[in-house]
ZATI-652513 format. One record per atom (N, C-alpha, C, CB): x, y, z. Coordinates in steps of 0.05 Angstrom, whole numbers, padded with zeros to 5 digits, always signed. Glycine has a CB too. Example, Ala and Ser with C-alpha at 12.3 -4.5 7.8 and 13.67 -1.06 7.14 Angstrom:
<sites>
+00264-00114+00156 +00246-00090+00156 +00264-00066+00156 +00226-00089+00181 +00257-00045+00142 +00273-00021+00143 +00258+00001+00157 +00282-00012+00114 
</sites>
This chain:
<sites>
-00221-00216-01694 -00201-00237-01687 -00180-00239-01710 -00216-00264-01683 -00189-00237-01735 -00170-00240-01757 -00149-00218-01756 -00185-00239-01784 -00157-00194-01746 -00137-00172-01743 -00116-00179-01722 -00151-00146-01737 -00126-00193-01701 -00107-00201-01680 -00086-00220-01691 -00123-00215-01657 -00095-00240-01707 -00076-00259-01718 -00058-00246-01739 -00090-00282-01731 -00069-00226-01753 -00053-00212-01773 -00031-00196-01759 -00070-00193-01789 -00038-00183-01736 -00019-00168-01721 +00003-00186-01709 -00032-00152-01698 -00006-00210-01700 +00013-00229-01689 +00032-00239-01710 -00002-00253-01676 +00022-00243-01735 +00038-00252-01756 +00059-00231-01763 +00022-00259-01781 +00050-00206-01765 +00069-00184-01771 +00090-00182-01749 +00053-00157-01773 +00082-00185-01724 +00101-00183-01702 +00121-00206-01704 +00086-00185-01675 +00112-00230-01712 +00130-00253-01714 +00151-00248-01736 +00115-00278-01720 +00141-00237-01759 +00160-00230-01780 +00180-00210-01771 +00145-00220-01805 +00171-00191-01755 +00189-00170-01745 +00211-00182-01728 +00174-00149-01729 +00204-00201-01711 +00224-00214-01694 +00244-00229-01711 +00210-00233-01674 +00233-00244-01731 +00251-00260-01748 +00271-00242-01763 +00234-00275-01768 +00261-00220-01775 +00278-00204-01791 +00296-00185-01774 +00262-00187-01810 +00290-00183-01748 +00307-00166-01731 +00332-00181-01722 +00291-00157-01706 +00331-00208-01725 +00355-00223-01718 +00376-00220-01740 +00348-00253-01714 +00401-00218-01732 +00422-00214-01751 +00427-00240-01767 +00448-00205-01737 +00430-00238-01793 +00437-00262-01809 +00464-00274-01801 +00437-00256-01838 +00481-00258-01787 +00507-00267-01779 +00505-00290-01759 +00523-00244-01767 +00484-00291-01744 +00481-00311-01723 +00483-00340-01734 +00454-00308-01709 +00476-00344-01759 +00477-00371-01771 +00505-00378-01781 +00457-00373-01794 +00524-00360-01777 +00551-00364-01788 +00572-00371-01767 +00560-00340-01803 +00563-00377-01743 +00582-00385-01722 +00569-00401-01700 +00596-00360-01711 +00585-00414-01684 +00577-00427-01659 +00598-00419-01638 +00576-00458-01662 +00589-00418-01613 +00607-00413-01591 +00607-00438-01573 +00598-00387-01574 +00631-00448-01569 +00634-00473-01554 +00648-00468-01527 +00650-00494-01570 +00635-00476-01505 +00646-00474-01479 +00663-00499-01473 +00623-00470-01457 +00689-00495-01471 +00707-00519-01469 +00705-00533-01441 +00735-00510-01474 +00697-00518-01421 +00694-00530-01394 +00668-00546-01392 +00696-00509-01373 +00646-00533-01401 +00620-00546-01399 +00616-00565-01422 +00598-00525-01400 +00632-00564-01443 +00630-00581-01467 +00603-00578-01480 +00636-00610-01459 +00595-00553-01484 +00569-00549-01497 +00569-00523-01513 +00546-00549-01476 +00550-00521-01531 +00547-00497-01547 +00532-00477-01531 +00532-00503-01574 +00541-00452-01530 +00529-00432-01513 +00523-00407-01529 +00547-00426-01489 +00510-00388-01515 +00505-00361-01527 +00524-00341-01513 +00475-00353-01524 +00523-00317-01522 +00539-00295-01510 +00532-00291-01481 +00535-00269-01526 +00507-00296-01474 +00498-00292-01447 +00514-00307-01426 +00469-00300-01444 +00523-00332-01434 +00539-00348-01415 +00566-00334-01410 +00544-00376-01427 +00578-00324-01430 +00604-00310-01427 +00601-00286-01409 +00615-00302-01454 +00580-00270-01414 +00575-00246-01398 +00571-00253-01369 +00551-00230-01409 +00555-00274-01364 +00550-00283-01336 +00576-00291-01322 +00530-00306-01336 +00593-00305-01337 +00618-00315-01325 +00638-00292-01320 +00631-00335-01343 +00634-00270-01333 +00651-00247-01328 +00647-00234-01301 +00647-00226-01350 +00626-00242-01287 +00622-00233-01260 +00645-00241-01242 +00595-00243-01248 +00658-00263-01249 +00680-00274-01234 +00707-00272-01248 +00675-00303-01226 +00709-00252-01266 +00734-00248-01281 +00740-00219-01284 +00733-00262-01309 +00765-00213-01289 +00774-00185-01292 +00779-00177-01321 +00799-00180-01276 +00789-00197-01337 +00796-00192-01365 +00785-00213-01382 +00827-00191-01368 +00773-00204-01405 +00764-00223-01425 +00779-00217-01451 +00733-00220-01430 +00795-00237-01460 +00810-00235-01485 +00793-00245-01508 +00837-00250-01483 +00792-00230-01529 +00779-00240-01554 +00801-00242-01575 +00756-00220-01563 +00809-00267-01580 +00830-00271-01601 +00817-00274-01628 +00846-00297-01594 +00819-00253-01644 +00805-00252-01669 +00822-00259-01693 +00794-00224-01673 +00809-00265-01715 +00821-00265-01741 +00815-00237-01752 +00811-00288-01761 +00835-00221-01759 +00831-00193-01765 +00811-00187-01788 +00857-00181-01772 +00807-00206-01806 +00789-00201-01828 +00764-00218-01828 +00804-00206-01854 +00758-00230-01805 +00734-00247-01802 +00710-00231-01794 +00740-00270-01782 +00690-00231-01811 +00665-00215-01806 +00651-00224-01780 +00646-00217-01829 +00651-00251-01776 +00637-00261-01752 +00651-00252-01727 +00635-00292-01753 +00678-00252-01727 +00693-00242-01704 +00685-00214-01697 +00723-00244-01709 +00684-00196-01717 +00679-00168-01711 +00650-00164-01703 +00685-00151-01736 +00632-00180-01714 +00604-00178-01705 +00602-00186-01676 +00586-00197-01723 +00615-00208-01669 +00612-00218-01641 +00627-00200-01621 +00623-00246-01639 +00650-00189-01629 +00663-00170-01612 +00645-00147-01604 +00689-00158-01626 +00631-00135-01624 +00613-00113-01618 +00590-00122-01600 +00603-00101-01644 +00579-00146-01605 +00557-00156-01589 +00566-00161-01561 +00546-00182-01602 +00589-00172-01557 +00599-00178-01530 +00604-00152-01515 +00625-00194-01531 +00616-00132-01528 +00622-00107-01515 +00596-00093-01507 +00639-00089-01533 +00576-00094-01524 +00550-00083-01519 +00537-00097-01495 +00532-00084-01543 +00539-00123-01494 +00527-00139-01473 +00541-00134-01446 +00527-00169-01480 +00568-00132-01447 +00583-00126-01423 +00574-00099-01412 +00613-00126-01429 +00570-00079-01429 +00562-00053-01420 +00534-00054-01408 +00562-00033-01443 +00516-00070-01420 +00489-00072-01409 +00490-00085-01381 +00472-00089-01428 +00508-00104-01377 +00510-00118-01352 +00525-00103-01331 +00524-00145-01356 +00548-00091-01338 +00566-00079-01318 +00568-00048-01320 +00593-00090-01321 +00554-00036-01339 +00554-00007-01340 +00581+00006-01344 +00541+00004-01316 +00586+00027-01328 +00611+00041-01331 +00636+00027-01320 +00609+00069-01319 +00632+00002-01310 +00655-00014-01301 +00668-00029-01324 +00645-00033-01279 +00658-00025-01348 +00670-00039-01371 +00690-00021-01386 +00647-00047-01391 +00712-00033-01394 +00734-00019-01407 +00741-00035-01433 +00759-00016-01389 +00745-00020-01454 +00754-00032-01479 +00784-00029-01482 +00739-00019-01504 +00797-00051-01490 +00826-00050-01494 +00831-00061-01522 +00842-00067-01472 +00848-00047-01537 +00852-00054-01565 +00881-00056-01573 +00838-00034-01583 +00888-00078-01587 +00914-00080-01600 +00917-00059-01622 +00918-00109-01611 +00894-00050-01632 +00894-00033-01656 +00902-00004-01651 +00867-00034-01669 +00906+00003-01626 +00916+00029-01619 +00943+00026-01604 +00895+00046-01602 +00962+00042-01611 +00989+00041-01598 +00990+00060-01574 +01011+00047-01618 +01008+00054-01555 +01008+00069-01530 +01014+00099-01534 +01029+00057-01512 +01029+00105-01555 +01035+00134-01560 +01011+00149-01571 +01059+00137-01579 +00989+00134-01576 +00964+00147-01586 +00943+00148-01564 +00954+00132-01610 +00950+00142-01539 +00930+00142-01518 +00919+00171-01514 +00942+00133-01492 +00936+00191-01516 +00927+00218-01512 +00907+00227-01533 +00951+00237-01512 +00913+00222-01559 +00895+00230-01580 +00869+00214-01579 +00908+00227-01608 +00871+00188-01571 +00847+00172-01569 +00829+00183-01547 +00855+00143-01563 +00841+00190-01524 +00826+00202-01502 +00813+00228-01510 +00844+00207-01477 +00827+00244-01526 +00816+00269-01535 +00792+00265-01554 +00837+00286-01550 +00793+00244-01570 +00770+00238-01587 +00746+00229-01570 +00778+00216-01608 +00752+00211-01551 +00730+00200-01534 +00716+00222-01519 +00741+00179-01515 +00731+00243-01512 +00719+00266-01497 +00707+00287-01515 +00741+00279-01480 +00709+00283-01541 +00696+00301-01560 +00713+00326-01566 +00670+00310-01549 +00739+00325-01558 +00756+00349-01563 +00764+00351-01593 +00781+00347-01546 +00767+00328-01606 +00775+00328-01634 +00756+00311-01650 +00804+00317-01636 +00753+00317-01676 +00735+00302-01694 +00748+00275-01703 +00728+00318-01718 +00732+00258-01715 +00742+00232-01723 +00763+00233-01744 +00719+00215-01732 +00761+00253-01763 +00782+00254-01784 +00809+00261-01772 +00774+00275-01805 +00809+00276-01750 +00834+00283-01736 +00845+00258-01722 +00830+00305-01715 +00827+00242-01710 +00835+00217-01698 +00848+00199-01719 +00811+00203-01685 +00836+00197-01742 +00846+00180-01764 +00875+00188-01772 +00828+00181-01788 +00880+00213-01773 +00906+00223-01781 +00927+00219-01759 +00905+00252-01789 +00920+00227-01735 +00939+00227-01713 +00944+00200-01700 +00931+00247-01693 +00924+00183-01701 +00926+00157-01687 +00934+00134-01705 +00899+00151-01673 +00939+00140-01730 +00948+00119-01749 +00929+00095-01749 +00977+00110-01742 +00904+00100-01754 +00884+00079-01752 +00890+00057-01772 +00856+00091-01758 +00883+00033-01764 +00886+00010-01782 +00869+00013-01807 +00879-00017-01767 +00877+00002-01829 +00860+00004-01854 +00832-00007-01850 +00874-00011-01876 +00828-00027-01833 +00802-00038-01828 +00790-00027-01802 +00802-00068-01827 +00796-00002-01795 +00785+00010-01770 +00755+00008-01769 +00794+00039-01768 +00741+00007-01792 +00712+00006-01792 +00703-00019-01777 +00702+00004-01821 +00719-00040-01775 +00712-00064-01760 +00711-00059-01730 +00730-00086-01767 +00726-00040-01720 +00728-00034-01691 +00713-00009-01683 +00757-00032-01683 +00706+00007-01703 +00693+00032-01698 +00667+00030-01681 +00686+00045-01724 +00650+00010-01686 +00626+00008-01669 +00632+00006-01639 +00610-00016-01677 +00653-00008-01632 +00660-00010-01603 +00671+00016-01593 +00680-00032-01599 +00687+00030-01608 +00698+00055-01600 +00676+00076-01597 +00720+00066-01620 +00657+00076-01616 +00635+00095-01614 +00616+00089-01591 +00619+00094-01640 +00613+00063-01584 +00597+00056-01561 +00611+00066-01535 +00592+00026-01559 +00637+00063-01535 +00652+00073-01512 +00650+00103-01510 +00682+00065-01514 +00652+00117-01532 +00651+00146-01532 +00623+00155-01523 +00656+00157-01560 +00602+00143-01533 +00575+00151-01526 +00569+00147-01496 +00555+00136-01543 +00582+00127-01484 +00576+00120-01456 +00599+00127-01437 +00570+00091-01455 +00618+00143-01447 +00640+00153-01430 +00656+00131-01417 +00629+00172-01408 +00662+00110-01433 +00678+00088-01424 +00707+00091-01433 +00666+00061-01435 +00725+00081-01417 +00753+00083-01424 +00760+00063-01446 +00770+00078-01399 +00780+00071-01462 +00791+00053-01482 +00821+00054-01479 +00782+00062-01512 +00833+00030-01476 +00862+00028-01472 +00876+00024-01499 +00869+00005-01453 +00894+00042-01505 +00911+00039-01529 +00934+00020-01520 +00923+00067-01540 +00932-00006-01526 +00948-00026-01512 +00974-00033-01525 +00932-00050-01509 +00976-00030-01551 +00999-00040-01566 +01023-00022-01563 +00992-00044-01595 +01047-00034-01559 +01071-00017-01560 +01075-00005-01588 +01096-00033-01551 +01087+00018-01590 +01091+00030-01617 +01105+00011-01636 +01106+00056-01615 +01094+00009-01660 +01105-00010-01680 +01134-00003-01687 +01088-00009-01705 +01141+00022-01685 +01169+00030-01692 +01189+00016-01674 +01172+00060-01691 +01181+00012-01649 +01199-00001-01630 +01199-00032-01633 +01192+00006-01601 +01176-00043-01641 +01174-00071-01648 +01193-00077-01672 +01145-00080-01654 +01191-00059-01692 +01208-00062-01715 +01238-00059-01708 +01201-00041-01737 +01243-00041-01689 +01270-00036-01680 +01282-00061-01668 +01271-00012-01660 +01267-00075-01652 +01276-00100-01640 +01281-00121-01661 +01256-00110-01619 +01264-00122-01681 +01268-00141-01703 +01295-00137-01717 +01245-00140-01723 +01302-00112-01720 +01327-00105-01735 +01352-00106-01717 +01324-00078-01747 +01349-00095-01693 +01373-00090-01676 +01374-00105-01650 +01374-00060-01670 +01353-00120-01644 +01353-00136-01619 +01341-00122-01595 +01381-00144-01613 +01336-00137-01574 +01323-00127-01550 +01340-00105-01537 +01319-00149-01530 +01366-00108-01536 +01383-00089-01522 +01382-00061-01534 +01412-00099-01522 +01373-00059-01559 +01372-00033-01572 +01352-00014-01558 +01364-00036-01601 +01332-00025-01544 +01312-00009-01531 +01325+00007-01507 +01290-00027-01520 +01347-00003-01497 +01360+00010-01474 +01370+00038-01482 +01382-00007-01464 +01374+00042-01508 +01385+00068-01517 +01364+00089-01520 +01399+00064-01543 +01338+00082-01517 +01317+00101-01521 +01316+00121-01498 +01290+00086-01523 +01303+00143-01502 +01300+00164-01481 +01280+00154-01460 +01290+00191-01494 +01280+00168-01437 +01261+00162-01416 +01233+00165-01425 +01266+00180-01392 +01228+00185-01442 +01201+00190-01452 +01192+00166-01470 +01200+00216-01469 +01210+00156-01486 +01203+00133-01504 +01198+00108-01487 +01226+00128-01524 +01214+00104-01466 +01211+00080-01450 +01185+00079-01435 +01234+00078-01431 +01173+00103-01430 +01147+00104-01417 +01125+00091-01434 +01139+00133-01411 +01130+00088-01460 +01110+00076-01478 +01113+00046-01480 +01113+00088-01506 +01133+00035-01465 +01140+00007-01467 +01136-00007-01440 +01168+00003-01477 +01136-00034-01440 +01136-00048-01414 +01163-00044-01401 +01129-00078-01418 +01165-00049-01375 +01191-00047-01362 +01212-00064-01376 +01189-00055-01332 +01235-00054-01379 +01257-00068-01392 +01276-00080-01372 +01273-00049-01411 +01288-00103-01377 +01283-00120-01401 +01256-00135-01398 +01306-00140-01405 +01243-00139-01420 +01217-00154-01419 +01222-00184-01422 +01198-00144-01441 +01204-00200-01411 +01206-00229-01413 +01200-00239-01441 +01188-00242-01392 +01213-00261-01447 +01206-00276-01472 +01196-00303-01463 +01231-00278-01492 +01176-00313-01477 +01164-00338-01470 +01177-00361-01485 +01134-00337-01476 +01180-00383-01471 +01191-00407-01484 +01169-00427-01489 +01213-00419-01467 +01176-00452-01490 +01156-00474-01492 +01138-00473-01516 +01139-00473-01468 +01113-00479-01512 +01094-00482-01533 +01090-00457-01550 +01067-00491-01522 +01091-00434-01537 +01087-00409-01552 +01109-00405-01572 +01086-00384-01533 +01133-00410-01564 +01156-00407-01582 +01154-00427-01605 +01183-00411-01566 +01146-00452-01598 +01143-00473-01618 +01122-00465-01639 +01136-00500-01605 +01100-00455-01630 +01078-00447-01648 +01087-00424-01666 +01053-00439-01632 +01102-00405-01654 +01112-00383-01670 +01129-00392-01693 +01127-00363-01652 +01148-00409-01688 +01167-00418-01709 +01153-00437-01728 +01191-00432-01696 +01132-00451-01719 +01116-00467-01738 +01103-00450-01759 +01095-00484-01723 +01091-00428-01750 +01077-00409-01767 +01097-00394-01785 +01060-00390-01751 +01119-00386-01774 +01139-00370-01789 +01157-00386-01807 +01156-00355-01769 +01156-00412-01806 +01174-00429-01821 +01174-00422-01851 +01167-00459-01817 +01197-00416-01861 +01199-00409-01890 +01195-00380-01896 +01180-00425-01905 +01186-00364-01876 +01181-00335-01881 +01207-00320-01879 +01161-00324-01860 +01209-00296-01892 +01233-00280-01890 +01239-00273-01861 +01229-00254-01907 +01264-00277-01853 +01272-00271-01826 +01264-00291-01805 +01261-00245-01818 +01253-00314-01813 +01244-00334-01794 +01267-00346-01778 +01229-00356-01808 +01291-00345-01788 +01314-00356-01774 +01328-00334-01757 +01334-00368-01793 +01316-00310-01755 +01328-00288-01740 +01314-00288-01712 +01324-00261-01754 +01329-00293-01691 +01317-00294-01664 +01304-00267-01656 +01337-00302-01643 +01314-00245-01668 +01303-00219-01661 +01273-00217-01669 +01319-00197-01675 +01265-00231-01689 +01237-00230-01697 +01219-00242-01675 +01233-00246-01724 +01228-00263-01662 +01213-00274-01640 +01213-00255-01616 +01224-00302-01632 +01235-00242-01612 +01237-00222-01590 +01217-00199-01595 +01265-00211-01587 +01214-00191-01620 +01195-00169-01626 +01167-00178-01621 +01199-00160-01655 +01161-00204-01627 +01134-00215-01621 +01129-00213-01591 +01132-00244-01631 +01149-00220-01575 +01146-00219-01546 +01143-00190-01536 +01170-00232-01533 +01154-00171-01550 +01151-00143-01542 +01121-00135-01545 +01169-00124-01559 +01109-00144-01567 +01080-00139-01570 +01065-00150-01546 +01069-00153-01596 +01070-00175-01539 +01056-00188-01517 +01061-00175-01490 +01062-00217-01515 +01087-00169-01485 +01095-00157-01460 +01082-00129-01458 +01125-00155-01457 +01083-00115-01481 +01071-00088-01481 +01042-00087-01476 +01077-00074-01507 +01027-00104-01490 +00998-00105-01485 +00991-00114-01457 +00984-00123-01506 +01005-00134-01447 +01000-00143-01420 +01005-00121-01400 +01017-00168-01414 +01026-00105-01404 +01032-00084-01386 +01011-00062-01387 +01060-00072-01391 +01001-00055-01410 +00980-00035-01413 +00955-00043-01397 +00973-00030-01443 +00948-00069-01400 +00925-00079-01385 +00930-00080-01355 +00918-00108-01395 +00954-00089-01348 +00961-00091-01320 +00961-00064-01306 +00989-00104-01317 +00973-00044-01319 +00973-00017-01307 +00945-00006-01302 +00988+00003-01326 +00928-00011-01321 +00900-00001-01318 +00886-00017-01296 +00884-00004-01344 +00889-00043-01296 +00876-00060-01276 +00885-00053-01248 +00881-00090-01282 +00911-00048-01245 +00922-00042-01218 +00909-00018-01205 +00952-00038-01220 +00901+00002-01222 +00888+00026-01212 +00857+00024-01212 +00896+00050-01228 +00847+00003-01226 +00818+00001-01229 +00809-00028-01226 +00809+00012-01257 +00813-00039-01203 +00809-00068-01199 +00780-00077-01200 +00821-00076-01173 +00762-00059-01200 +00733-00066-01202 +00723-00065-01231 +00717-00048-01184 +00740-00058-01249 +00732-00056-01277 +00734-00083-01291 +00749-00035-01292 +00719-00085-01313 +00719-00109-01330 +00733-00101-01356 +00690-00121-01335 +00755-00112-01363 +00770-00104-01386 +00766-00124-01409 +00801-00103-01380 +00757-00114-01432 +00752-00130-01456 +00774-00123-01476 +00724-00125-01468 +00792-00142-01480 +00815-00137-01498 +00813-00152-01524 +00841-00145-01483 +00813-00138-01546 +00811-00150-01573 +00839-00150-01585 +00791-00134-01591 +00846-00173-01596 +00874-00177-01605 +00875-00199-01626 +00892-00183-01581 +00895-00200-01642 +00899-00222-01660 +00901-00248-01646 +00924-00218-01677 +00888-00269-01657 +00884-00294-01643 +00909-00307-01632 +00870-00312-01660 +00931-00305-01647 +00956-00319-01639 +00966-00308-01612 +00978-00315-01660 +00961-00283-01606 +00971-00271-01582 +00959-00283-01556 +00966-00241-01582 +00936-00295-01558 +00923-00305-01533 +00914-00334-01536 +00900-00288-01526 +00917-00346-01559 +00910-00374-01563 +00925-00392-01542 +00916-00384-01591 +00910-00411-01531 +00921-00429-01510 +00929-00413-01485 +00945-00444-01521 +00918-00390-01482 +00925-00372-01459 +00955-00367-01457 +00915-00384-01433 +00968-00366-01480 +00996-00359-01481 +01000-00331-01490 +01012-00379-01499 +01024-00323-01498 +01028-00296-01508 +01021-00274-01488 +01013-00292-01533 +01003-00257-01497 +00994-00234-01480 +00982-00244-01454 +00975-00217-01495 +00966-00265-01455 +00953-00275-01431 +00974-00286-01411 +00933-00297-01438 +00993-00301-01421 +01014-00312-01404 +01031-00289-01392 +01032-00331-01420 +01037-00269-01408 +01052-00246-01398 +01037-00232-01376 +01059-00226-01421 +01011-00229-01379 +00994-00216-01359 +00994-00232-01333 +00966-00211-01370 +00992-00259-01336 +00992-00276-01313 +01018-00274-01298 +00987-00306-01322 +01040-00270-01312 +01066-00267-01298 +01067-00241-01283 +01089-00267-01319 +01053-00220-01292 +01053-00194-01278 +01036-00196-01252 +01041-00172-01296 +01015-00211-01253 +00999-00215-01229 +00982-00240-01231 +00981-00190-01223 +00985-00258-01213 +00969-00283-01213 +00942-00278-01201 +00984-00305-01197 +00937-00253-01191 +00911-00247-01180 +00891-00239-01201 +00914-00224-01160 +00901-00232-01225 +00882-00224-01247 +00868-00249-01257 +00898-00210-01269 +00842-00247-01257 +00825-00270-01267 +00819-00266-01296 +00799-00273-01250 +00826-00285-01312 +00824-00282-01342 +00806-00303-01354 +00851-00283-01354 +00792-00295-01375 +00778-00314-01393 +00786-00307-01421 +00746-00312-01389 +00786-00327-01438 +00794-00321-01466 +00776-00335-01487 +00823-00328-01471 +00772-00320-01508 +00757-00331-01531 +00777-00335-01554 +00734-00312-01540 +00778-00358-01565 +00795-00364-01588 +00777-00368-01612 +00814-00388-01583 +00784-00356-01635 +00768-00359-01659 +00781-00378-01679 +00763-00331-01672 +00764-00394-01691 +00773-00414-01711 +00753-00413-01734 +00776-00442-01699 +00763-00412-01758 +00746-00414-01782 +00747-00443-01791 +00756-00395-01805 +00723-00456-01791 +00723-00485-01795 +00696-00494-01807 +00728-00500-01769 +00696-00513-01826 +00671-00522-01838 +00650-00533-01819 +00677-00544-01858 +00659-00540-01795 +00640-00550-01775 +00624-00528-01761 +00654-00566-01754 +00627-00504-01770 +00615-00480-01756 +00585-00483-01751 +00620-00456-01772 +00570-00497-01768 +00541-00498-01764 +00531-00524-01751 +00528-00495-01791 +00550-00539-01740 +00542-00564-01726 +00528-00558-01700 +00566-00582-01722 +00509-00574-01693 +00496-00572-01667 +00505-00593-01647 +00465-00573-01670 +00526-00608-01656 +00538-00629-01639 +00563-00618-01626 +00544-00654-01656 +00563-00614-01600 +00586-00603-01586 +00611-00619-01591 +00581-00602-01556 +00609-00645-01596 +00632-00662-01600 +00648-00653-01624 +00624-00691-01602 +00635-00640-01643 +00649-00631-01667 +00670-00610-01661 +00629-00620-01687 +00668-00598-01637 +00686-00576-01630 +00706-00583-01609 +00670-00552-01621 +00705-00607-01599 +00724-00615-01578 +00753-00614-01586 +00717-00643-01568 +00758-00616-01612 +00786-00616-01622 +00799-00588-01618 +00786-00623-01651 +00783-00568-01612 +00793-00541-01608 +00796-00533-01579 +00775-00520-01623 +00790-00552-01561 +00787-00546-01532 +00812-00534-01520 +00780-00571-01518 +00836-00540-01531 +00860-00531-01519 +00865-00501-01524 +00884-00546-01530 +00849-00489-01541 +00854-00461-01550 +00845-00440-01530 +00842-00456-01576 +00824-00446-01514 +00814-00426-01495 +00790-00435-01479 +00808-00401-01510 +00779-00416-01464 +00755-00422-01449 +00730-00424-01467 +00750-00400-01428 +00730-00408-01488 +00708-00408-01507 +00720-00408-01535 +00689-00384-01503 +00709-00424-01552 +00718-00425-01580 +00696-00414-01598 +00726-00454-01588 +00703-00394-01613 +00685-00384-01634 +00692-00397-01660 +00687-00352-01636 +00673-00414-01670 +00677-00428-01695 +00661-00414-01717 +00669-00458-01693 +00675-00403-01737 +00661-00386-01757 +00661-00400-01784 +00675-00359-01759 +00643-00390-01801 +00639-00399-01828 +00663-00392-01845 +00613-00388-01840 +00678-00411-01856 +00702-00404-01872 +00695-00391-01899 +00718-00429-01877 +00670-00393-01907 +00661-00382-01932 +00649-00354-01929 +00641-00400-01946 +00649-00344-01905 +00638-00317-01900 +00656-00296-01912 +00634-00312-01869 +00644-00276-01924 +00659-00255-01937 +00678-00241-01917 +00640-00234-01950 +00703-00238-01924 +00723-00226-01907 +00718-00195-01907 +00751-00233-01916 +00727-00182-01886 +00724-00153-01884 +00745-00139-01900 +00725-00144-01855 +00767-00152-01907 +00787-00141-01925 +00804-00163-01937 +00805-00121-01910 
</sites>
């Protein structure tokens, strides 16, 4: 009998230590149900949605941990109907990304040719999961050189590009968002270099229009797929930016979004502590502000 209890004790310790220490560094708040939830709730709700936006803080460890967990759970639930979409790859790198996913080229070649972000290690687990399971990955972001071009020369400068270049962009002219999104942008940019230049806001909208078009094009041909799009939080907070642009392309696309916030209330078990973030999205990820950043 004592061996039975010893085995049970060892098993219990195994369960405890198998849980990630990251779990204690965040809460997920469901703004509709007004309660703290687990990833399972989000995955279940994706049965009635086409796109799940994850608005991350690029250097937040909890964000990257949860992105990988959600993508893994989506794959377990929906199998090969799951698609990864990333702001971190530009549309002109779709070919090289596809070649890597198919095993045609090694990772060091991908790194050189696809201009990987300095913190690519934060997204690598998802890309590798997609590769291992033959899942598509959408290189969603318009090329940065054209975003920069709009900042310097304005929206109309894109009209001078070649037909080949325009294939990497959303249809021109692209829409710019007004209202709250514009207000939030100028609030954040206040005092920054170029903040009084309207072209900077147009370039922001090119990002959103471009990512929304990349998602829309894929969805239009694959309407039974579940698209998981990871992007900087500002782009989808309050379901504006990329999410709003996607809604303008088709009101039939069903969307859910996760907004991330780093806040001292991260470890509260009282849902009321998170109600102040309810306007940001369907689910709010509240993370430990003292957690070590990834860069």
